C-alpha positions as CSV (number, residue, x, y, z in Angstrom):
1,M,0.0,0.0,0.0
2,A,1.3,3.4,-1.0
3,L,0.4,6.9,0.1
4,I,-0.4,8.9,-3.1
5,V,-1.2,12.6,-3.6
6,Q,-3.2,13.2,-6.8
7,K,-3.5,16.7,-8.2
8,F,-6.1,17.6,-10.8
9,G,-6.1,20.9,-12.8
10,G,-8.9,23.1,-14.0
11,T,-9.6,21.3,-17.3
12,S,-9.6,18.0,-15.4
13,V,-12.6,19.3,-13.3
14,G,-14.0,21.6,-15.9
15,S,-17.5,20.2,-15.8
16,I,-19.7,17.8,-13.8
17,E,-18.9,15.1,-16.3
18,R,-15.2,15.6,-15.8
19,I,-15.6,15.7,-12.0
20,E,-17.4,12.3,-12.2
21,A,-14.5,11.0,-14.3
22,V,-12.0,12.2,-11.7
23,A,-14.0,10.5,-8.9
24,D,-13.7,7.3,-10.8
25,L,-9.9,7.7,-11.1
26,V,-9.6,8.4,-7.4
27,V,-11.8,5.6,-6.3
28,K,-9.8,3.2,-8.6
29,T,-6.6,4.2,-6.8
30,K,-8.3,3.6,-3.5
31,Q,-9.6,0.2,-4.5
32,Q,-6.0,-0.8,-5.4
33,G,-5.3,-0.5,-1.7
34,H,-3.6,2.9,-1.6
35,Q,-4.2,5.8,0.7
36,V,-5.2,8.8,-1.4
37,V,-5.1,12.6,-0.9
38,V,-6.5,14.8,-3.7
39,V,-5.6,18.4,-4.4
40,L,-7.8,20.4,-6.8
41,S,-7.8,23.5,-8.9
42,A,-10.9,25.6,-9.5
43,M,-13.1,24.5,-12.4
44,S,-11.7,25.5,-15.8
45,G,-12.4,29.2,-16.5
46,E,-13.6,30.0,-13.0
47,T,-10.6,31.9,-11.8
48,N,-10.7,34.1,-14.9
49,R,-14.4,34.7,-14.4
50,L,-13.8,35.9,-10.9
51,I,-10.9,38.1,-12.0
52,E,-13.2,39.8,-14.5
53,L,-15.8,40.4,-11.8
54,A,-13.2,42.1,-9.7
55,K,-12.0,44.2,-12.6
56,Q,-15.6,45.4,-13.1
57,I,-15.3,47.0,-9.7
58,D,-11.7,48.2,-9.9
59,S,-9.2,47.8,-12.7
60,R,-6.5,47.3,-10.0
61,P,-8.3,45.6,-7.2
62,S,-6.9,45.2,-3.7
63,A,-4.6,42.2,-3.7
64,R,-5.9,41.0,-0.4
65,E,-9.5,41.1,-1.4
66,L,-8.8,39.6,-4.8
67,D,-7.3,36.6,-3.0
68,V,-10.4,36.2,-0.9
69,L,-12.5,36.2,-4.0
70,L,-10.3,33.8,-6.1
71,T,-10.1,31.1,-3.4
72,T,-13.9,30.5,-3.7
73,G,-13.3,28.7,-7.0
74,E,-11.5,25.7,-5.3
75,Q,-14.1,25.5,-2.6
76,V,-16.7,24.7,-5.3
77,S,-14.6,22.0,-7.0
78,V,-13.5,20.2,-3.8
79,S,-17.0,20.0,-2.4
80,L,-18.4,18.6,-5.7
81,L,-15.7,16.0,-5.9
82,A,-16.3,14.9,-2.3
83,M,-20.0,14.5,-3.2
84,A,-19.1,12.4,-6.2
85,I,-16.8,10.1,-4.2
86,I,-19.3,9.7,-1.4
87,K,-22.0,8.8,-3.9
88,R,-19.7,5.9,-5.0
89,G,-19.7,4.5,-1.5
90,H,-16.4,5.8,-0.2
91,S,-15.7,8.1,2.7
92,A,-14.4,11.5,1.6
93,V,-14.0,15.0,3.1
94,S,-13.3,18.3,1.4
95,L,-10.9,20.6,3.2
96,L,-9.8,24.2,2.7
97,A,-6.3,25.4,3.2
98,D,-6.9,26.7,6.7
99,Q,-8.4,23.4,7.8
100,V,-5.1,21.7,6.8
101,N,-3.1,24.5,8.3
102,I,-1.3,25.6,5.2
103,R,0.7,28.6,6.4
104,T,2.1,31.1,3.9
105,D,3.8,34.5,3.9
106,N,1.7,37.6,3.2
107,M,2.6,38.2,-0.5
108,F,-0.9,38.3,-1.8
109,G,-1.3,36.9,-5.3
110,K,2.0,35.0,-5.2
111,A,2.4,33.8,-1.6
112,R,4.9,31.0,-0.7
113,I,4.1,28.1,1.6
114,E,6.1,28.3,4.9
115,E,4.7,25.4,6.8
116,I,2.0,22.7,6.7
117,A,0.9,21.3,10.0
118,A,-0.8,18.2,8.6
119,T,-2.4,16.9,11.9
120,R,-6.0,17.2,10.5
121,L,-5.0,15.5,7.2
122,K,-3.3,12.6,9.0
123,H,-6.3,12.2,11.1
124,E,-8.5,11.8,8.1
125,L,-6.2,9.3,6.6
126,E,-6.1,7.3,9.8
127,H,-9.9,7.0,9.5
128,N,-9.7,5.7,6.0
129,R,-11.1,8.9,4.4
130,I,-10.1,10.3,1.0
131,A,-9.1,13.9,1.8
132,I,-9.8,16.4,-1.0
133,I,-7.9,19.7,-0.5
134,A,-8.3,23.0,-2.1
135,G,-5.1,23.9,-3.9
136,F,-3.7,27.3,-4.8
137,Q,-4.4,28.8,-1.4
138,G,-3.2,29.3,2.2
139,R,-3.4,31.6,5.3
140,D,-0.8,34.0,6.5
141,I,0.2,34.4,10.2
142,E,-2.6,37.0,10.7
143,G,-5.2,34.6,9.3
144,N,-5.6,36.4,5.9
145,I,-6.4,34.3,2.9
146,T,-3.6,34.1,0.4
147,T,-3.1,32.6,-3.1
148,L,0.0,31.0,-4.5
149,G,0.0,32.5,-8.0
150,R,0.9,30.7,-11.2
151,G,1.1,26.9,-10.8
152,G,-0.1,27.2,-7.2
153,T,-2.1,24.0,-7.2
154,D,0.9,22.0,-8.3
155,T,2.9,23.6,-5.5
156,S,0.1,22.8,-3.0
157,A,0.1,19.2,-4.0
158,V,3.8,18.7,-3.7
159,E,4.1,20.6,-0.4
160,I,1.3,18.5,1.0
161,A,3.0,15.3,-0.3
162,G,6.1,16.4,1.5
163,A,4.2,17.1,4.8
164,I,2.8,13.6,4.9
165,N,5.8,11.8,3.4
166,A,3.8,10.5,0.4
167,D,5.3,7.9,-1.8
168,E,4.4,9.7,-5.0
169,C,2.8,12.9,-6.2
170,Q,0.8,12.5,-9.4
171,I,0.0,15.6,-11.4
172,Y,-3.0,14.9,-13.6
173,T,-3.5,17.5,-16.4
174,D,-4.6,17.8,-20.0
175,V,-1.4,16.4,-21.4
176,D,-0.1,12.9,-21.0
177,G,3.4,13.6,-19.9
178,V,6.5,15.7,-20.5
179,Y,7.5,16.1,-24.1
180,T,10.8,16.9,-25.8
181,T,9.1,20.2,-26.7
182,D,5.6,21.5,-27.3
183,P,4.0,19.1,-29.9
184,R,1.8,22.0,-31.1
185,I,5.0,23.7,-32.4
186,E,7.0,20.6,-33.4
187,P,5.0,17.6,-34.5
188,N,8.0,15.3,-34.1
189,A,8.1,16.0,-30.3
190,R,7.9,12.8,-28.3
191,R,6.8,12.0,-24.8
192,M,9.6,11.1,-22.4
193,S,9.1,8.2,-20.0
194,H,11.6,9.6,-17.4
195,V,13.1,13.0,-16.7
196,T,15.6,13.8,-13.9
197,F,14.7,16.5,-11.3
198,E,17.7,18.5,-12.5
199,E,16.4,18.6,-16.1
200,M,12.8,19.2,-15.1
201,L,13.8,22.1,-12.8
202,E,15.6,23.7,-15.7
203,M,12.7,23.1,-18.1
204,A,10.1,24.5,-15.7
205,S,12.2,27.6,-15.0
206,L,12.7,28.1,-18.8
207,G,9.1,28.0,-19.7
208,A,7.9,24.4,-20.0
209,K,4.3,24.8,-18.9
210,V,3.5,21.3,-17.8
211,L,4.9,21.9,-14.2
212,H,5.6,25.1,-12.4
213,I,9.1,25.6,-11.1
214,R,8.0,25.9,-7.4
215,S,6.4,22.5,-7.5
216,V,9.6,20.9,-9.0
217,E,11.7,22.7,-6.3
218,A,9.5,21.3,-3.6
219,A,9.6,17.8,-5.0
220,G,13.4,18.0,-5.0
221,K,13.5,19.3,-1.5
222,Y,11.3,16.4,-0.2
223,N,12.7,13.8,-2.6
224,I,9.2,12.9,-3.7
225,P,8.9,11.3,-7.2
226,L,6.5,13.3,-9.5
227,R,4.5,11.7,-12.2
228,V,2.7,13.7,-14.9
229,L,-0.3,12.0,-16.4
230,S,-3.4,12.8,-18.4
231,S,-6.7,12.8,-16.6
232,F,-8.4,12.1,-19.9
233,N,-6.3,9.0,-21.0
234,P,-4.3,8.0,-17.9
235,D,-1.3,5.7,-18.4
236,Q,2.2,5.7,-17.0
237,G,2.9,9.3,-18.1
238,T,6.3,10.8,-17.3
239,L,8.2,10.0,-14.1
240,I,10.4,12.8,-12.6
241,S,12.9,11.5,-10.1
242,F,16.6,11.8,-9.0
243,E,17.5,8.6,-10.9
244,E,19.5,9.2,-14.0
245,P,19.3,6.7,-16.9
246,D,22.3,4.5,-17.3
247,V,22.8,5.6,-20.9
248,Q,22.0,9.1,-21.9
249,A,20.4,8.6,-25.4
250,N,20.5,12.3,-26.3
251,I,22.9,15.1,-25.3
252,V,19.8,17.3,-25.0
253,S,16.6,16.0,-23.5
254,G,14.2,18.8,-24.3
255,I,13.7,22.2,-25.9
256,A,11.9,24.7,-23.6
257,F,10.6,28.1,-24.4
258,N,8.9,31.0,-22.8
259,R,6.9,33.8,-24.5
260,D,6.2,35.6,-21.2
261,E,9.5,37.4,-21.2
262,S,10.2,41.1,-21.3
263,L,13.6,42.9,-21.6
264,I,14.6,46.0,-19.6
265,Y,17.8,48.0,-20.4
266,V,19.3,50.1,-17.7
267,N,22.1,52.0,-19.5
268,G,25.0,54.3,-18.4
269,V,25.1,53.2,-14.7
270,H,28.2,54.3,-12.8
271,Q,30.7,51.6,-12.1
272,G,30.3,49.8,-8.8
273,T,28.5,46.7,-7.6
274,E,26.5,48.8,-5.2
275,N,24.4,50.2,-8.0
276,L,23.5,46.7,-9.3
277,A,22.7,45.8,-5.7
278,K,20.3,48.8,-5.5
279,I,18.5,47.6,-8.7
280,L,18.1,44.1,-7.4
281,K,16.9,45.3,-4.0
282,L,14.2,47.3,-5.7
283,F,13.0,44.3,-7.6
284,A,13.1,42.2,-4.5
285,E,11.1,44.7,-2.5
286,F,8.2,44.4,-5.0
287,G,8.5,40.7,-5.4
288,I,9.7,40.9,-9.0
289,E,11.7,37.9,-10.1
290,I,14.6,38.4,-12.5
291,D,15.5,35.7,-15.0
292,M,18.5,36.7,-17.2
293,I,21.0,39.4,-16.4
294,N,23.7,40.8,-18.7
295,Q,26.2,43.5,-18.2
296,V,28.4,45.4,-20.7
297,N,31.3,47.5,-19.4
298,H,32.2,50.6,-21.2
299,N,35.1,53.1,-20.9
300,F,34.5,56.2,-18.8
301,E,33.3,54.2,-15.8
302,K,29.9,53.2,-17.3
303,I,28.0,50.0,-17.4
304,D,24.9,48.9,-19.4
305,Y,22.6,46.3,-17.7
306,A,20.0,44.1,-19.3
307,F,17.4,42.2,-17.3
308,T,14.5,40.0,-18.2
309,V,11.3,39.8,-16.1
310,H,8.0,38.1,-16.5
311,T,5.7,40.0,-18.8
312,N,3.2,40.5,-16.0
313,D,5.8,42.4,-14.0
314,F,7.1,44.4,-17.0
315,E,5.2,47.7,-16.5
316,Q,5.7,47.7,-12.7
317,A,9.4,47.0,-13.1
318,L,9.9,49.9,-15.6
319,E,7.9,52.2,-13.3
320,I,10.0,51.3,-10.3
321,L,13.3,51.8,-12.1
322,T,12.2,55.0,-13.7
323,S,11.1,56.5,-10.4
324,N,14.4,55.6,-8.9
325,Q,16.6,56.5,-11.9
326,D,18.7,59.0,-10.0
327,G,19.2,56.6,-7.1
328,I,20.7,53.9,-9.3
329,S,22.7,56.5,-11.4
330,A,21.3,55.4,-14.7
331,E,21.4,57.6,-17.8
332,S,18.5,55.9,-19.5
333,I,15.9,53.1,-19.0
334,K,13.9,51.4,-21.7
335,G,12.0,48.2,-22.2
336,V,11.3,45.7,-25.0
337,S,8.2,43.5,-24.6
338,N,8.2,41.4,-27.8
339,V,10.9,39.0,-26.9
340,A,11.0,35.2,-26.0
341,K,13.4,32.7,-24.6
342,V,14.4,29.4,-26.1
343,S,16.6,26.8,-24.3
344,A,18.2,23.4,-24.8
345,V,18.2,21.2,-21.6
346,G,19.9,17.9,-20.8
347,V,22.1,16.2,-18.3
348,G,24.0,14.8,-21.2
349,M,25.4,18.3,-21.8
350,K,27.6,17.9,-18.8
351,S,29.9,15.5,-20.6
352,H,29.7,16.6,-24.2
353,S,31.6,19.4,-25.8
354,G,30.4,21.1,-29.0
355,V,26.8,21.7,-27.8
356,A,27.2,25.5,-28.1
357,S,28.5,25.2,-31.6
358,L,25.5,23.1,-32.7
359,F,23.1,25.3,-30.8
360,F,24.2,28.6,-32.4
361,N,24.8,27.1,-35.9
362,A,21.1,26.0,-35.8
363,L,20.0,29.6,-35.1
364,A,22.5,31.1,-37.5
365,D,21.2,28.9,-40.3
366,E,17.8,30.4,-39.8
367,N,19.2,34.0,-39.5
368,I,17.9,34.3,-36.0
369,K,19.7,37.0,-34.0
370,V,20.4,36.6,-30.3
371,M,20.0,39.3,-27.7
372,L,21.1,37.6,-24.5
373,V,22.7,34.3,-23.6
374,S,22.6,32.3,-20.4
375,T,24.2,28.9,-19.7
376,S,24.6,26.3,-16.9
377,E,26.0,22.8,-16.8
378,I,22.8,21.3,-18.3
379,K,21.1,24.2,-20.2
380,M,21.8,26.9,-22.8
381,S,19.3,29.7,-23.2
382,V,19.0,32.7,-25.6
383,L,16.7,35.6,-25.8
384,I,15.4,36.3,-29.3
385,D,12.7,38.3,-31.1
386,E,9.4,36.6,-30.3
387,K,8.4,36.3,-34.0
388,Y,11.2,33.8,-34.5
389,L,10.4,31.6,-31.5
390,E,8.6,28.8,-33.3
391,L,11.3,28.7,-36.0
392,A,14.0,28.5,-33.4
393,V,12.2,25.7,-31.5
394,R,11.9,23.6,-34.6
395,A,15.5,24.2,-35.7
396,L,16.9,23.2,-32.3
397,H,14.7,20.2,-32.0
398,K,15.8,19.0,-35.4
399,V,19.5,19.3,-34.5
400,F,19.4,17.7,-31.1
401,L,16.3,15.5,-30.9
402,T,15.4,14.3,-34.4
403,E,18.6,13.6,-36.3
404,N,20.3,11.9,-33.3
405,E,17.5,9.5,-32.5
């Protein structure tokens, strides 16, 4: 008997028919002798509907009150699934975040989980009940309702799995696993049966939408195997674990990309690390995450910096920097929003030379210009004009994952 956490996203519970199908999947797992904890998103489209309601009141609604509103979506889905499971003759209970003691910080809209005191959850498991928990939400130390932001339900599921020492965390979604790249862009993309945590962490951070980076980080922290499966056609999916294959079939395992990138130039900054520290502190104070950083040193004691941020943070980041332009001693600040990032990822890159040459030759052959470059042991990323993104993905996939098969 294993202890399994199963997460279902919005499309998986997007209608009563889908909720009934999820109930069948959960009950089947229970009948196989496993203990089951379920974590749910709101029904598909519900969060967007609630956001639109809020914007009809205020185009920039209070972050605290928006979180109170958005968490009602999960309350609906967990209660409906509990009803469906009870109808099937199994004991089930729906639980909100505060009932499971999911404690977060107070960054409304993008809170981070600090602690889960899983006493109530363990009690339900001891009494052979299927616990169905609202994902995406928590409570801060003052009792305020918070939401976890993008990928929040995945993160909830993995953090809960860590708190109860689950044997596996299964992420059910509308895709049947992790692919070498997005099949909608590259028809030759194939599903991988296994991905290492190291690779998945890079792919999630680089824009692969199947898992949010926070959930992968949490899985790595607790050493809990993740499995990505389709709730529509469930099979073995893709397993994500620390085990590396004995033979690395490909140097590169996947091509990731991210359209949600924006570029900010901070030019003519006086020499001195303290000015860069001031810029980074400003971003940190407003919870703005920086992805890529580049610096160019010039004569006459000047430096040009380039930063990439998520598109949602672009306007705020520009506003913050512009209002503090004198404090960071910048001559000019400007932004570019129509950019995208494309990356090659693979643990095989650690032991193979020549990857960079193949990577940039593939882009050069398509006359794709590169704005920024970022590398690590197992990834190579470039920032390019967004209009060339799909061409770049196909070119890199062909070089690393089609011809070498």
